[in-house]
N, CA, C and O of each residue as an XYZ file, in Angstrom:
328
protein
N     167.857    -47.767     98.257
C     169.103    -47.988     99.313
C     168.837    -47.276    100.512
O     168.167    -46.291    100.824
N     169.971    -48.526    101.384
C     169.061    -48.059    102.824
C     170.773    -47.723    103.489
O     171.630    -48.554    103.191
N     171.084    -46.829    104.134
C     172.347    -46.317    104.935
C     172.661    -46.238    106.361
O     172.309    -45.289    107.061
N     173.636    -47.715    106.985
C     173.609    -48.281    108.080
C     175.189    -47.831    108.595
O     176.335    -47.933    108.156
N     174.366    -47.154    110.059
C     175.519    -46.584    110.681
C     175.475    -47.024    111.703
O     174.581    -47.748    112.140
N     176.998    -46.447    112.574
C     177.407    -47.201    113.684
C     178.259    -46.824    114.374
O     179.246    -46.459    113.734
N     178.376    -46.705    115.835
C     178.103    -45.621    117.160
C     179.582    -46.360    118.012
O     180.255    -47.373    117.821
N     179.602    -45.561    118.714
C     180.453    -46.054    119.759
C     181.742    -46.580    119.344
O     182.411    -46.025    118.472
N     182.284    -48.140    120.235
C     182.634    -48.770    119.772
C     182.320    -50.503    118.539
O     182.697    -51.673    118.611
N     181.781    -50.003    117.929
C     181.374    -50.433    116.669
C     182.072    -50.144    116.046
O     182.983    -50.788    115.526
N     181.554    -48.214    115.895
C     182.394    -48.202    114.507
C     184.126    -47.900    114.849
O     184.593    -47.537    113.770
N     185.410    -47.908    116.066
C     186.103    -48.173    116.302
C     186.320    -49.427    115.723
O     186.666    -49.472    114.543
N     186.120    -50.796    116.588
C     186.189    -51.962    115.473
C     186.462    -52.101    114.240
O     187.453    -52.389    113.569
N     184.432    -51.610    113.915
C     184.560    -52.103    112.141
C     185.094    -50.946    111.522
O     184.481    -50.988    110.455
N     185.770    -50.003    111.463
C     186.582    -48.842    111.261
C     186.006    -48.060    109.906
O     186.626    -47.616    108.940
N     184.069    -48.064    110.314
C     183.729    -47.126    109.092
C     182.470    -47.286    110.553
O     182.119    -48.035    111.466
N     182.085    -45.432    109.635
C     180.877    -44.527    110.710
C     179.628    -45.607    109.906
O     178.715    -46.260    110.411
N     179.984    -45.476    108.724
C     178.304    -45.692    107.685
C     179.579    -46.465    106.795
O     180.804    -46.436    106.679
N     177.629    -47.598    105.938
C     178.106    -47.603    104.293
C     176.000    -48.165    103.821
O     174.905    -48.395    104.335
N     176.376    -48.127    103.159
C     175.125    -48.413    102.623
C     174.870    -49.372    101.653
O     175.621    -49.540    100.692
N     173.302    -50.362    101.950
C     173.550    -51.589    101.506
C     172.337    -51.419    100.531
O     171.630    -50.435    100.747
N     172.074    -52.048     99.728
C     170.952    -51.279     98.432
C     170.219    -52.918     99.500
O     170.674    -53.914    100.062
N     168.245    -51.963     99.114
C     167.122    -52.632     99.678
C     166.758    -54.120     99.090
O     167.064    -54.505     97.962
N     166.155    -54.760     99.920
C     165.224    -55.778     99.044
C     163.750    -55.615     99.167
O     163.218    -54.521     98.979
N     163.262    -56.399     99.397
C     161.220    -56.897     99.473
C     161.769    -58.140    100.492
O     162.437    -59.174    100.473
N     160.912    -57.180    101.479
C     161.219    -58.090    103.609
C     162.199    -57.983    103.660
O     162.854    -59.015    103.797
N     162.831    -56.824    103.592
C     164.441    -56.384    104.342
C     164.002    -56.848    106.038
O     163.150    -57.561    106.567
N     164.805    -56.230    106.351
C     164.693    -56.120    107.970
C     165.420    -56.396    109.046
O     165.974    -57.442    109.383
N     165.379    -55.648    109.407
C     167.001    -54.940    111.190
C     167.798    -56.319    111.228
O     169.026    -56.283    111.300
N     166.804    -58.102    111.157
C     167.838    -59.357    111.719
C     168.070    -59.345    110.126
O     168.966    -58.501    110.153
N     167.995    -59.513    109.365
C     168.813    -60.069    108.054
C     170.236    -59.213    107.562
O     171.254    -59.545    106.956
N     169.693    -57.831    108.212
C     171.303    -56.582    107.747
C     171.681    -56.952    108.606
O     172.779    -57.251    108.134
N     171.783    -57.375    110.079
C     172.419    -58.047    110.760
C     173.312    -59.460    110.485
O     174.377    -59.889    110.931
N     172.319    -59.950    109.522
C     173.073    -60.986    109.313
C     173.769    -61.810    107.918
O     174.164    -62.949    107.669
N     173.633    -60.219    107.043
C     173.856    -60.040    106.155
C     175.710    -59.091    106.588
O     176.894    -59.235    106.282
N     174.808    -58.115    107.493
C     176.631    -57.604    107.314
C     177.664    -58.902    108.441
O     178.843    -59.172    108.212
N     176.990    -59.400    109.388
C     177.686    -60.946    110.125
C     178.665    -62.142    109.042
O     179.724    -62.763    109.130
N     177.770    -62.006    108.241
C     178.621    -62.922    106.452
C     180.535    -61.972    106.537
O     181.517    -62.616    106.167
N     180.624    -61.148    106.826
C     181.493    -60.660    105.867
C     183.077    -60.733    106.023
O     183.871    -60.583    105.093
N     183.423    -61.001    107.417
C     184.228    -61.987    107.676
C     183.858    -62.251    109.359
O     182.737    -62.339    109.861
N     185.393    -62.356    110.135
C     185.473    -62.882    111.347
C     185.127    -61.972    112.244
O     184.349    -62.121    113.187
N     185.989    -60.598    111.795
C     185.831    -59.943    112.415
C     184.143    -58.950    112.739
O     183.605    -58.628    113.798
N     183.875    -58.798    111.777
C     182.124    -58.174    111.396
C     181.038    -59.148    112.184
O     180.068    -58.855    112.883
N     181.713    -60.696    111.704
C     180.461    -61.542    112.933
C     180.638    -61.381    114.124
O     179.715    -61.105    114.891
N     181.864    -61.525    114.488
C     181.821    -61.603    116.207
C     180.959    -59.973    117.048
O     180.212    -60.061    118.022
N     181.381    -58.457    116.258
C     180.901    -57.923    116.875
C     179.725    -58.026    116.442
O     179.266    -58.616    117.421
N     178.653    -57.899    115.585
C     177.730    -57.417    115.079
C     176.755    -59.360    115.509
O     175.566    -59.592    115.291
N     177.551    -60.133    115.977
C     176.296    -61.188    116.909
C     176.564    -60.444    118.904
O     176.915    -61.274    119.743
N     176.418    -59.423    119.217
C     177.261    -59.748    120.354
C     175.532    -59.485    120.654
O     174.874    -58.815    119.857
N     174.939    -60.068    121.832
C     174.020    -60.350    122.718
C     173.788    -58.577    122.804
O     172.865    -58.212    122.076
N     174.292    -57.752    123.365
C     174.395    -56.901    123.698
C     174.284    -55.101    122.176
O     174.304    -53.870    122.201
N     174.221    -55.773    121.582
C     173.454    -54.655    120.327
C     172.493    -54.507    120.148
O     171.545    -55.234    119.851
N     172.709    -52.959    120.407
C     170.921    -52.017    120.374
C     170.694    -51.944    118.415
O     171.592    -52.349    117.678
N     169.837    -51.572    118.060
C     169.282    -51.539    116.747
C     167.845    -50.131    116.264
O     166.642    -50.099    116.525
N     168.579    -49.350    115.640
C     167.159    -48.808    115.654
C     167.483    -48.219    114.323
O     168.574    -48.217    113.752
N     166.215    -47.661    113.885
C     165.356    -47.604    112.470
C     164.814    -45.627    112.541
O     163.988    -45.187    113.340
N     165.550    -44.800    111.503
C     164.391    -43.751    111.355
C     165.221    -43.218    113.412
O     164.556    -43.013    114.427
N     166.694    -43.172    113.268
C     166.576    -42.941    114.720
C     164.924    -43.214    116.037
O     164.251    -42.398    116.668
N     164.853    -45.078    115.905
C     163.664    -45.886    116.961
C     163.998    -46.671    117.267
O     164.105    -47.731    116.650
N     164.346    -46.380    118.561
C     165.016    -48.230    118.804
C     163.687    -48.583    118.514
O     162.571    -48.103    118.716
N     164.422    -50.101    117.689
C     163.515    -51.564    117.578
C     163.740    -52.466    117.862
O     164.229    -52.655    118.975
N     163.510    -53.421    117.045
C     163.478    -54.822    117.415
C     164.104    -55.594    116.130
O     163.802    -55.345    114.963
N     165.088    -56.638    116.589
C     165.498    -57.461    115.186
C     164.017    -58.172    113.949
O     164.106    -59.109    113.155
N     162.863    -57.322    114.231
C     162.132    -57.943    113.558
C     161.585    -56.689    112.582
O     161.146    -56.987    111.471
N     161.608    -55.620    112.906
C     161.055    -54.361    112.143
C     161.684    -54.224    110.618
O     162.810    -54.467    110.186
N     160.903    -53.904    110.209
C     160.829    -54.104    108.211
C     161.003    -52.539    108.470
O     160.507    -51.561    109.029
N     162.759    -53.286    107.139
C     163.418    -51.528    106.818
C     163.233    -51.927    105.450
O     163.103    -53.029    104.917
N     163.267    -50.109    104.783
C     162.479    -49.916    103.191
C     163.670    -48.999    102.418
O     164.690    -48.945    103.104
N     163.757    -48.308    101.214
C     164.093    -48.081    100.803
C     164.771    -46.897    101.500
O     164.154    -47.099    102.546
N     165.593    -45.734    101.823
C     165.658    -44.313    101.790
C     166.327    -44.782    103.632
O     167.485    -44.510    103.949
N     165.352    -45.478    104.602
C     165.839    -46.355    105.841
C     166.813    -45.750    106.513
O     167.712    -45.553    105.696
N     167.142    -45.323    107.624
C     168.337    -45.179    107.923
C     168.604    -45.923    109.439
O     168.340    -45.454    110.546
N     169.422    -47.686    108.998
C     170.146    -47.626    110.489
C     170.822    -47.108    110.927
O     171.481    -46.121    110.601
N     170.707    -48.391    112.722
C     171.907    -47.810    113.475
C     172.063    -49.203    114.245
O     171.065    -49.852    114.556
N     173.410    -49.650    114.551
C     173.651    -50.560    115.129
C     174.580    -50.020    116.029
O     175.617    -49.529    115.583
N     174.220    -50.054    117.964
C     175.435    -49.198    118.930
C     175.053    -49.756    120.499
O     173.977    -49.903    121.078
N     176.224    -49.952    120.828
C     176.322    -51.094    122.112
C     175.019    -50.335    123.218
O     174.514    -49.213    123.194
N     174.800    -51.496    124.110
C     174.313    -50.240    125.153
C     174.702    -49.583    125.651
O     175.800    -49.650    126.203
N     173.691    -48.369    125.651
C     173.424    -46.720    126.140
C     173.759    -46.723    128.269
O     173.136    -47.509    128.983
N     174.324    -46.173    128.589
C     174.772    -45.892    129.820
C     174.603    -44.345    129.584
O     174.728    -43.640    128.582
N     174.098    -43.959    131.566
C     174.572    -42.653    131.564
C     174.278    -41.991    132.559
O     174.798    -42.837    133.286
N     173.803    -41.009    133.498
C     173.219    -41.234    134.671
C     173.210    -39.055    135.044
O     172.740    -38.610    136.090
């Protein structure tokens, strides 16, 4: 299984902070995003945002990153600070 986390406004928009999905061979962060986006219109809108960021095991990565069983994938909006 892969643990998927949602932070900040994503958590609020989707009304969930985490879920688990089955791992499969050749799974990538982009495939997870597509799978989640196919849930319904709300998920499609949230998961297709151009500014969406992704991290695997607490390391920001890109959409081609391979994901394995036991990994933690987090989706979050751009981070600002000062």
